[in-house]
C-alpha positions as a printed NumPy array, in Angstrom:
array([[ -0.009,  -0.024,  -0.027],
       [  1.194,   3.482,  -0.912],
       [  0.274,   6.665,   1.003],
       [  0.513,  10.021,  -0.689],
       [  0.279,  13.086,   1.446],
       [ -0.579,  16.456,  -0.169],
       [  1.478,  19.102,   1.488],
       [ -0.941,  21.857,   0.581],
       [ -3.523,  20.548,   3.042],
       [ -2.617,  17.716,   5.468],
       [ -5.643,  18.403,   7.729],
       [ -7.853,  16.186,   5.566],
       [ -5.768,  13.904,   3.311],
       [ -7.605,  12.796,   0.177],
       [ -7.681,   9.138,  -0.824],
       [ -5.798,   8.6  ,  -4.11 ],
       [ -4.676,   5.635,  -6.092],
       [ -1.203,   5.391,  -7.655],
       [ -1.323,   4.954, -11.451],
       [  0.255,   1.956, -13.139],
       [  3.905,   2.373, -14.183],
       [  4.624,   1.986, -17.843],
       [  6.666,  -0.958, -19.006],
       [  9.342,   1.402, -20.38 ],
       [  9.886,   4.905, -21.633],
       [ 11.016,   4.313, -25.175],
       [  8.544,   5.979, -27.518],
       [  6.675,   7.645, -24.634],
       [  6.225,  11.319, -24.038],
       [  7.685,  12.322, -20.644],
       [  6.867,  15.661, -19.13 ],
       [  9.434,  17.266, -16.856],
       [  7.998,  19.858, -14.471],
       [ 10.269,  22.396, -12.852],
       [  8.48 ,  23.806,  -9.824],
       [ 10.788,  26.836,  -9.997],
       [ 12.992,  26.142,  -6.986],
       [ 16.726,  27.05 ,  -7.292],
       [ 18.771,  24.381,  -9.261],
       [ 15.756,  22.195, -10.298],
       [ 16.671,  22.953, -13.928],
       [ 20.108,  21.395, -13.323],
       [ 18.513,  18.07 , -12.281],
       [ 16.019,  18.186, -15.169],
       [ 18.669,  19.004, -17.774],
       [ 20.548,  15.82 , -16.854],
       [ 17.315,  13.741, -16.544],
       [ 16.258,  15.036, -20.018],
       [ 19.489,  13.737, -21.484],
       [ 19.146,  10.358, -19.85 ],
       [ 15.555,   9.973, -20.91 ],
       [ 16.451,  10.926, -24.487],
       [ 19.039,   8.106, -24.468],
       [ 16.148,   5.683, -23.598],
       [ 14.155,   6.822, -26.58 ],
       [ 11.657,   9.087, -24.755],
       [ 10.337,  12.266, -26.156],
       [ 10.731,  14.978, -23.456],
       [  8.572,  18.066, -22.925],
       [  9.562,  20.633, -20.351],
       [  7.205,  22.686, -18.169],
       [  7.617,  25.167, -15.345],
       [  5.368,  26.351, -12.545],
       [  5.338,  30.193, -12.294],
       [  6.374,  29.909,  -8.669],
       [  6.925,  27.101,  -6.143],
       [  4.948,  28.974,  -3.476],
       [  1.562,  28.227,  -5.055],
       [ -0.19 ,  25.154,  -6.569],
       [  0.202,  24.49 , -10.253],
       [ -2.228,  26.559, -12.398],
       [ -5.121,  24.413, -13.729],
       [ -4.416,  25.28 , -17.331],
       [ -0.865,  24.039, -16.987],
       [ -2.028,  20.799, -15.359],
       [ -4.433,  20.296, -18.145],
       [ -1.734,  21.   , -20.799],
       [  0.61 ,  18.44 , -19.261],
       [ -2.163,  15.771, -18.893],
       [ -3.041,  16.172, -22.539],
       [  0.547,  16.056, -23.9  ],
       [  2.275,  13.545, -21.685],
       [  2.049,   9.895, -20.706],
       [  4.579,  10.177, -17.76 ],
       [  5.41 ,  13.152, -15.6  ],
       [  8.47 ,  13.785, -13.362],
       [  8.533,  16.768, -10.988],
       [ 11.778,  18.306,  -9.891],
       [ 12.217,  19.368,  -6.313],
       [ 15.653,  20.925,  -5.641],
       [ 17.428,  23.645,  -3.664]])
């Protein structure tokens, strides 16, 4: 069993299920989300290179600021364009 806590409101955690992992990333579109914290782009630059070597198509996205939740329109864009998403948290 996996528990996911939402740091934006832990007073009433929502029940969520974890999605199935893909068999591999070759031929898949992977979204890399930079939450706009310092040095997140350094991690994502390296990850983009590694994913490209595995045959994934990479799309990059960035939140306007790490201090607020992701805008709904950005969330919808990522969901429409990507099969897998990786979020970078770094300082």
